[in-house]
N, C-alpha and C positions, 0 to 999 in steps of 0.2 A: 505493500498501499504506498504511495505519497505521503507526504508533508501533509498537505491540504486534504484527504480523503480520510486520514489519520482525526486530525480536528475536528474536520464535521461529525467524525463516529463516537469522539464522545467529548465533548463539548470543547471542548480543551483551545486554546485561540494558536493560531499558527505562532507566533510570535515567543507562548510561553516553548512550545514544541521546540524555537531550536533551543530555547535557552537553557533547557534541559541539556539537549546537545553538548551545548558550549559547556558547560560544567557537566560533564560527563554522568549527569544520570542514568539520561535514556539515548541512549547508543542508537542510529541506527542500525538496522544489518547490512547496509548496502546503500551506495551511491551510484547511479547513472555516470552516464557520461558526459552527458550535460549539468550535469550536479543536481541533482532532483533526488531527497534524499528516499530508503526508501524502509519500509515496516516490515518485520515478522509480527508470527501471530508468536511468538516468545513478546517482542520491543510490544505490544499489543498488548498483553496476561500484567505486563515489567508496569506500564501507565495504567492501568484499574490497580496495581493495589498501592503505587506509587499516591495514588491518588485518596486511595483509603485515608494513609498514614497526613495526606495533608487535610481531609477534612478532618482527623481527632488531633488538627492541629499541632501535627510534627514540621518542624523548618523542616525545609532543604538539605541542609549539608547535612543531620546527623540519617535521614532517610539514606541520601548516597553513604553515610558508614554500615548504616543497616545495610543494605542490598550489598555491599561491598563486604562484608562479610564470610567471610569461607563456609561459616557456619551456619548463616541463613539460611531461615526451610522455608520455602516459599506455603506451605500448607502449613504452617505454625505461625506463615505471621498470620494468616485468611484467619486460622483459628481468634489469635491474637488480636483483632481488630473487629473482630464478631462481637468478642464478650467486650469489648470498650464502646462498638454503638451501642448497644445491649442498653451501656449503663448510662449511655448519656441521651436513649430512647427514653430510661424510666424517668430521670429522671428532667426530659422537658414533659412531661404526664404529667410528674410530679408539681409544676411549675403552674400549667396547665390548671390544670384541678386546684391550686391557688389562686388562678384569675379567675378561674369560676366561682370559685363562693363568695372572693373579695367581691366582685357584681354582686351576688348575693346580698351579701353585708351593706354596700353601698349603696344599693334600694330599701333596704330595710328587711327584707325578710329574714334575715338570718343574724344573731351573733355571732362577731370573730375575736380569735383575743391573737392579744400581740402574737404570741408565740405561733399559731393559726397561717399569720400575713409571712413571715416566714417561712412555708415548708418549700423544698423544693430548690433552696439557693442549697449550691453545695462548695462550701467554703475548703470542704477537705478533698476535693477535689481540682492539687493547684495547679494553675496551667504554667507559670511561672516553673516546675521545679528542674527544667530540663535548663534554664539558666541558672540557680541553682550548683545544682553539676559539673557546671560548665565553670563558676566564678570557684568553691570548691571543693567540688567532683565526689563523687559517687561514695566513697565513705562513708564522706559526713549528711551527707541526701538521706540514705541506708539507715542509719545510727535512728537519726530523725524518726524515721518511716514507721520503724519499730517501737521508738516510743509511744507514736501516740494509737499504731496497732494496736485492739483492745478495748482501745473504748472511743475512738471514732462517734457514738455519738452522744457520749457525755460531750467530750469535747465542744462539739458543736451545737451542742444547748446552752450550755455555757459563753459560746462565743457570743449565736445570737443577743442572749441574755447584754450580755454589756454593751455588743454596738446600740441592743434598744436603750438603755440606760444612754447612753450617752449621745446617742437619737435627742432624746429630750430635753435634753439638754442644752444643743445646739447653737440654742440662739442664747442663749450666756455669755456672761463673761470666758472664757478660756480661763483665766488666771483664776476663779474661783472657788474657794472651799471643794464645793459639792463638784466640778467639774476637773478639778486635781484627782480627790474620790476617786473619781471614778475611770479616769486616766487612768489611775493606779495600779487599778483589777489590769487593765488593758497589758501594761508592766509588768505585772506578776504571772499572768497565764502566759504572753511569750515567751518569761524567762522559765518556765516550767517545761516548754517546748525544745528551744535553746537556751544562748547565753543570747540578751541582748546587754553593751554597756550603753550610760546617761548615752554619750552619742551614739550609737549604732542605733538606738533609740527615738531620738531626734532624725537622727536618718532617715528612717523609717517612714516619718512623717509625710517629710520632706517628699521623697517617694510617692505618698498614696495622692497627690497631687501633684508632683509631674509629671507621671504615668496614668493614663487614663484609664490602665485598666484597670489600674490599682480602684480610680475613684471612681469608677461607672460606678462599679461592684459597693464601694462601699456606699455611695448616694441611693443604693437600691433602699437601704433604712433612710433616709433621708437628707434632701435635698442640701447640700453643703456639710454634712456628717464631716467628710475628705478631709473640708479646708480647719474645721474647727479640731479637726483631731491635729492635723499638724499645729498647728497654736499650742494645744492644751500640753503636748508630746516634746512640742520642745521648752518650753517652760518648766514639764515636771520636770525633763531632761536638766535643764539648766540649777533647781535648786537641790537635787538629784547628787551633781557636782562641785 
């Protein structure tokens, strides 16, 4: 198949396929005398696998590393992808159910607790884990994951409670006694998961605002919460120092 045919079949642009070739992620089986790329059935199967990884949020660099491993097993990868996609679907189903319930609550048909408002938000599935692995190494991340394993539901519940408490205070002065007490709970919580110096804690607060992936998730608990947490964390860190 020529590149245009593969693009039409998969929905991936010709430009993207050229890029995959340039970086060695998906190299065509051959090239015609006129310079047209030719893709085999095996190339198409590999592209399918790449697109599943992309859908799950894997960076291209990491997909290439996985595919290049001598131990890479295509069938095993599909099984892994299926499990991850099913987990993603289950989370989306839970979030849709929460929206449906929220709509009924907004219409006055039912009463909804604060805890119920955040069912389906899955903060234990960390979209930044690979970045952490790149920065601190697999061993550090695996140790952190093992510490969390077995107590995920309790951790999730406590996390939601702290976020909810902070969201209720987000219009107050971040230096107030109540705000500092609540952000102190967040500091203690994080240090049960790992180790955060006051400086690292303040830096994390800056990231909550600078990186929209963090701010979008945090602000789901209340608009402006990320900014409030950043300011409160900075004050808390300064007082600790």
